[in-house]
C-alpha positions in Angstrom: 250.0 146.5 -91.3 252.6 146.1 -88.6 252.4 149.9 -88.1 248.7 149.9 -87.3 249.0 148.9 -83.6 251.7 151.5 -83.2 249.6 154.2 -84.8 246.6 153.2 -82.7 248.7 153.4 -79.5 249.9 156.9 -80.5 246.3 158.0 -81.2 245.2 156.7 -77.8 248.0 158.5 -76.0 247.5 161.7 -78.0 243.8 161.6 -77.1 244.6 161.2 -73.4 247.2 164.1 -73.5 244.7 166.4 -75.3 241.9 165.5 -72.8 244.2 166.2 -69.9 244.9 169.6 -71.4 241.2 170.4 -71.7 240.5 169.3 -68.1 243.5 171.2 -66.8 242.1 174.3 -68.4 238.7 173.8 -66.7 240.4 173.2 -63.3 242.6 176.3 -63.6 239.7 178.7 -64.0 237.2 177.0 -61.6 238.2 179.3 -58.7 238.0 182.6 -60.6 234.8 181.5 -62.3 233.3 181.0 -58.8 234.5 184.4 -57.5 230.9 185.7 -56.9 230.2 182.5 -54.9 233.2 182.9 -52.8 232.4 186.5 -52.0 228.7 186.0 -51.5 227.4 186.6 -48.0 225.1 183.6 -48.3 228.0 181.3 -49.2 231.7 181.6 -48.2 231.4 185.3 -47.4 235.0 186.1 -48.2 236.2 189.7 -48.2 238.1 191.2 -51.1 241.4 190.6 -49.2 240.5 187.0 -48.4 239.6 186.3 -52.0 243.0 187.7 -53.0 244.8 185.7 -50.3 243.1 182.5 -51.6 245.4 182.6 -54.7 248.7 183.1 -52.8 249.3 179.3 -52.2 248.5 178.7 -55.9 251.1 181.2 -57.1 253.7 179.9 -54.7 253.3 176.2 -55.7 253.0 177.0 -59.4 256.3 178.9 -59.3 258.0 176.1 -57.4 256.6 173.4 -59.7 257.5 175.4 -62.9 261.1 175.7 -61.7 261.2 172.1 -60.8 259.9 171.0 -64.2 262.5 173.2 -65.9 265.3 171.5 -63.8 266.2 174.8 -62.2 265.7 173.9 -58.5 266.3 170.1 -58.6 268.3 169.3 -61.7 268.2 165.5 -61.0 264.4 165.5 -61.2 264.2 165.9 -64.9 266.8 163.1 -65.3 265.3 160.6 -63.0 261.5 161.3 -63.3 259.7 160.3 -66.4 257.3 162.6 -68.1 254.5 160.2 -67.3 255.4 160.5 -63.6 255.4 164.3 -63.7 252.1 164.3 -65.5 250.5 161.9 -63.1 251.8 164.0 -60.1 250.2 167.0 -61.7 246.9 165.3 -62.3 246.9 164.0 -58.8 247.5 167.5 -57.4 244.6 168.8 -59.6 242.4 166.0 -58.2 243.4 166.8 -54.6 242.5 170.5 -55.4 239.0 169.6 -56.5 238.5 167.3 -53.5 239.5 170.0 -51.1 237.3 172.5 -52.8 234.3 170.1 -52.5 235.3 169.5 -48.8 235.2 173.3 -48.2 231.7 173.5 -49.6 230.6 170.8 -47.1 231.8 173.1 -44.2 231.0 176.4 -46.0 229.4 177.9 -42.9 232.4 177.1 -40.7 234.3 180.1 -42.0 237.8 179.3 -40.7 237.7 175.6 -41.8 236.3 176.4 -45.2 238.9 179.1 -45.9 241.8 176.8 -44.8 240.5 174.1 -47.2 240.3 176.7 -50.0 244.0 177.6 -49.4 244.9 174.0 -49.6 242.9 173.6 -52.8 244.6 176.5 -54.5 248.0 175.2 -53.4 247.3 171.8 -55.0 246.0 173.5 -58.2 249.2 175.6 -58.5 251.3 172.4 -58.2 249.1 170.6 -60.7 249.4 173.4 -63.2 253.2 173.7 -62.9 253.8 170.0 -63.2 251.3 168.9 -65.8 251.4 171.6 -68.4 255.1 171.3 -69.3 254.8 167.5 -69.4 251.7 167.7 -71.6 253.6 170.0 -74.1 256.6 167.7 -74.1 254.5 164.5 -74.5 252.4 165.9 -77.4 255.5 167.0 -79.2 257.2 163.6 -78.8 254.1 161.8 -79.9 253.9 163.9 -83.1 257.6 164.5 -84.1 256.6 165.3 -87.7 253.9 167.8 -86.7 255.2 169.4 -83.5 253.9 172.9 -84.0 250.4 171.7 -85.0 250.2 169.3 -82.0 251.3 171.8 -79.5 248.8 174.4 -80.9 246.0 171.9 -80.7 246.9 171.0 -77.1 247.0 174.6 -76.0 243.8 175.4 -77.9 242.1 172.6 -75.9 243.6 174.0 -72.7 242.2 177.4 -73.6 238.8 175.9 -74.4 238.8 174.5 -70.9 239.4 178.0 -69.5 236.6 179.4 -71.6 233.9 176.8 -70.7 234.6 176.7 -66.9 232.6 180.0 -66.2 229.7 178.6 -68.3 229.7 175.4 -66.3 229.8 177.2 -63.0 226.9 179.4 -64.1 224.9 176.4 -65.3 225.4 174.4 -62.2 224.7 177.4 -60.0 221.5 177.9 -61.9 220.6 174.4 -60.8 221.4 175.3 -57.2 224.5 173.0 -57.2 227.5 175.1 -58.3 229.9 172.5 -56.7 228.8 170.3 -59.6 231.7 171.6 -61.7 234.4 170.5 -59.2 232.7 167.2 -58.8 232.6 166.7 -62.6 236.2 167.8 -62.9 237.3 165.5 -60.1 235.6 162.6 -61.9 237.3 163.5 -65.2 240.7 163.7 -63.5 240.3 160.4 -61.7 239.4 158.8 -65.1 242.4 160.4 -66.8 244.7 159.1 -64.0 243.3 155.6 -64.3 243.7 155.6 -68.1 247.2 157.2 -67.9 248.5 154.5 -65.5 247.8 151.9 -68.2 249.6 153.8 -71.0 253.4 154.2 -71.6 253.1 158.0 -72.1 256.8 158.2 -72.5 257.9 158.1 -76.1 261.6 158.4 -75.7 261.5 161.5 -73.4 261.7 159.9 -70.0 265.3 161.0 -69.4 266.4 164.5 -70.3 269.8 166.1 -69.7 269.8 168.2 -66.6 271.2 171.7 -67.1 274.8 172.1 -66.0 275.8 174.5 -63.3 276.7 177.0 -65.9 273.4 176.5 -67.7 271.5 177.2 -64.5 273.1 180.7 -64.1 270.6 183.3 -65.2 272.0 185.4 -67.9 271.5 189.2 -67.8 269.6 189.1 -71.0 266.8 187.0 -69.4 265.5 189.8 -67.2 263.9 191.8 -69.9 261.7 188.7 -70.7 261.1 188.3 -67.0 259.9 191.8 -66.6 257.6 191.5 -69.5 256.2 188.2 -68.1 255.5 189.8 -64.7 253.6 192.7 -66.3 251.7 190.3 -68.6 250.7 188.1 -65.6 249.4 191.1 -63.9 247.3 192.3 -66.9 245.9 188.8 -67.7 244.9 188.2 -64.0 243.1 191.5 -63.7 240.8 190.2 -66.4 240.8 186.5 -65.4 240.3 186.9 -61.6 238.4 190.2 -61.2 236.2 190.5 -64.3 233.1 188.8 -62.8 233.2 190.6 -59.5 233.5 193.9 -61.4 230.7 193.2 -63.8 228.4 192.1 -61.0 229.2 195.4 -59.2 227.8 197.2 -62.3 224.4 195.6 -61.6 224.7 192.6 -63.9 223.4 189.2 -62.8 226.2 186.7 -62.0 225.1 184.3 -64.7 225.4 187.0 -67.3 228.6 188.4 -65.8 230.2 185.0 -66.3 230.0 185.6 -70.0 232.6 188.4 -69.7 235.1 185.9 -68.3 234.1 183.3 -70.9 234.5 185.8 -73.6 238.0 186.9 -72.3 239.3 183.3 -72.3 237.6 182.3 -75.5 239.2 185.2 -77.4 242.6 184.5 -75.9 242.4 181.0 -77.3 240.9 182.1 -80.7 243.5 184.8 -81.0 246.3 182.3 -80.7 244.8 179.9 -83.2 244.1 182.8 -85.6 247.6 184.1 -85.4 249.0 180.7 -86.1 246.9 180.7 -89.3 247.7 184.1 -90.5 251.3 184.7 -89.4 252.5 184.2 -93.0 250.7 187.4 -93.9 250.8 189.2 -90.5 254.1 188.7 -88.8 254.0 187.7 -85.2 256.6 190.4 -84.3 254.3 193.2 -85.5 251.4 191.7 -83.6 253.5 191.4 -80.5 254.3 195.1 -80.6 250.7 196.1 -81.2 248.7 193.9 -78.8 249.8 195.5 -75.5 248.3 198.8 -76.8 245.1 197.0 -77.7 245.1 195.7 -74.2 245.6 199.2 -72.8 242.6 200.5 -74.8 240.6 197.6 -73.5 241.5 198.5 -69.9 240.4 202.1 -70.5 237.0 200.9 -71.9 236.6 198.5 -69.0 237.3 201.3 -66.5 234.4 203.4 -67.9 231.8 200.7 -68.4 228.3 201.9 -67.7 226.1 200.2 -65.2 223.6 197.5 -66.4 225.3 197.1 -69.8 226.3 193.4 -70.1 226.9 193.5 -73.8 229.4 196.3 -73.4 231.1 194.5 -70.6 231.4 191.3 -72.6 232.7 193.2 -75.6 235.4 195.1 -73.5 236.7 191.9 -72.0 236.7 190.2 -75.3 238.9 193.0 -76.6 241.2 192.4 -73.6 241.3 188.8 -74.5 242.6 189.7 -78.0 245.2 192.0 -76.4 246.5 189.2 -74.2 246.2 186.3 -76.7 249.7 185.6 -78.0 251.8 187.7 -75.7 252.9 185.0 -73.3 253.8 182.2 -75.8 255.6 184.7 -78.0 257.6 186.0 -75.1 258.9 182.5 -74.5 259.7 182.1 -78.2 261.6 185.3 -78.4 263.5 184.4 -75.2 264.4 181.0 -76.5 265.6 182.6 -79.8 267.9 185.0 -78.0 269.1 182.5 -75.4 269.1 179.4 -77.6 271.3 177.3 -75.4 269.0 177.7 -72.4 265.6 177.0 -73.7 264.3 175.1 -70.7 265.5 177.8 -68.3 263.8 180.5 -70.4 260.5 178.6 -70.6 260.5 177.7 -66.9 261.7 181.2 -65.8 259.2 183.1 -67.9 256.3 181.0 -66.6 257.6 181.5 -63.0 257.7 185.3 -63.6 254.2 185.2 -65.2 253.0 183.6 -61.9 254.6 186.5 -60.0 252.5 188.9 -62.0 249.5 186.7 -61.4 250.1 186.9 -57.7 250.4 190.7 -57.8 247.0 191.1 -59.4 245.3 188.2 -57.6 246.4 189.1 -54.1 247.3 192.8 -54.4 244.0 194.0 -55.7 242.1 192.5 -52.8 243.5 194.7 -50.0 243.0 197.7 -52.3 239.3 197.0 -52.7 239.0 196.4 -49.0 240.6 199.8 -48.4 238.0 201.4 -50.5 239.7 201.6 -53.9 237.1 200.9 -56.6 237.8 198.3 -59.3 237.3 200.9 -62.2 240.3 202.8 -60.8 242.4 199.6 -60.7 241.4 198.6 -64.2 242.2 202.2 -65.4 245.7 202.0 -63.8 246.2 198.7 -65.5 246.1 200.5 -68.8 249.4 202.1 -67.9 250.9 198.7 -67.1 249.8 197.4 -70.5 251.3 200.5 -72.2 254.6 199.9 -70.4 254.5 196.4 -71.6 254.1 197.7 -75.2 257.3 199.8 -74.8 259.1 196.8 -73.3 258.1 194.7 -76.2 260.6 196.6 -78.3 263.4 195.4 -76.1 262.1 191.8 -75.9 261.9 191.5 -79.7 265.0 193.6 -80.4 266.8 192.2 -83.5 264.7 189.0 -83.3 262.9 187.5 -86.3 259.2 186.6 -86.0 258.9 183.1 -84.3 258.0 180.4 -86.7 255.2 179.2 -84.4 252.9 181.0 -82.0 253.6 178.4 -79.3 257.2 177.6 -78.6 258.4 174.0 -79.1 259.1 172.2 -75.8 262.7 172.5 -74.8 
C-alpha cells in the first residue's frame, strides 16, 4: 500500500514526459508542414532561397543545444543543471518558437518583419529540440529502470507520431481558413506542459551527472565515420521532410493532398522503428542497417520520376523513403556507443550535432539551387547517390559490431 503513492507519482511524471515527446514532434514538423503556406504568393511569399534560409537558425541552435546537453561545450552544465531545468528550458524555447510564428502571421504582409520573426521562431525551435529531447530520453529511462528499452521506444514512437500528425493538422486548419491554428494549439499544449512540469519533481536521481573529463571530451578518430554517416543521413531525411510537399504540389497535386506525402514519410519512419524493435530477434538490426540505405536510394529514384497528378504514387514513394530512413539514425548512435563505450554521451551528442549539419545542408542548400533553376526532381535523383554512399559507409560503421540489443540507444 505504501508503494501506491510512489507508483502514482511515477505514472504522472511518465505521462507528462510522453506528452512532451508528442508535442515536441508536432512542433518540430510545424514549419516543414507549412512549406506551401510560406512560399505562397498570397501569404509569406518566400522564395526557395528564403525558405531554405529560414532553417539556418534552427540548425545552428540545435547543434549548440545538443553539444551543451552532452556536456561537450559547457561540461559544468550537466553537473549543475537538473534534467527538469533542461527540459523546462527546452519547452520554453518551443513555446517561444510558436509565439514568434503566430506573431509573424499577424504581420505576414510586412515581408521583412515577418521573415525576421520566422528566423527567430526557428532559432527557438532548434534550441528547444536540442535541450528537451535528450532530457526526455534520460527522464523516461530513469522513471522506468526495469524497462528502459520499452520506455525509450514508447517515447520516441510518440515523438514520431507528433511528426506524422503535424502535416494533417496544418492541412485541416488550412482547410478551415486558419492554418495558424496548429501553432496556437501547440503553444497552448506547451504552456500546459510547462505549468504541470513545474509542480512535479521530474528528477528521479539524475539531476547531477558526471561531466566528461578533458580527455573524455577529446574526439577520437573512430568517431568520424559515425559523424560522416550522420551528416549524409541528415541530408537524406531532410530532403523528404522539408521538400516533399513543395515537390508534390509542383506536380499538380493540391496542398491538402500533398501533405499526406509528408505524413506518410514520418508515419513510416515511426512504424519502421517500432516494427524493427518487435522483429529484431528474427531480423538482426545489423542486416537491416546495411539494407535500408539502398531502399532509400531506390525511393529517391522513384520520387525523381514521379508523374504529374499522381498523388497515390507520390505518397507511396515517400512512404518507401520513410522505411529507408526509419532506424538508421538511432542505430548509428547505438553502433557508435558500442565502439566507443567509454564516451557514450559524446557519441550521442556528436552524432545528433552531425545529423543537424546534414539537415542544414538539405534545408538551406536546396533553396538556392531551386532559385537558380535546378528542378527538384534532379535534386531528389542526386540524393539517391548520397543514400548509396551511405549504404557503403554502413559497412564501416557496423564493422565488427554485433546488432544492438535495442533500436533506440539507452540514454548515456
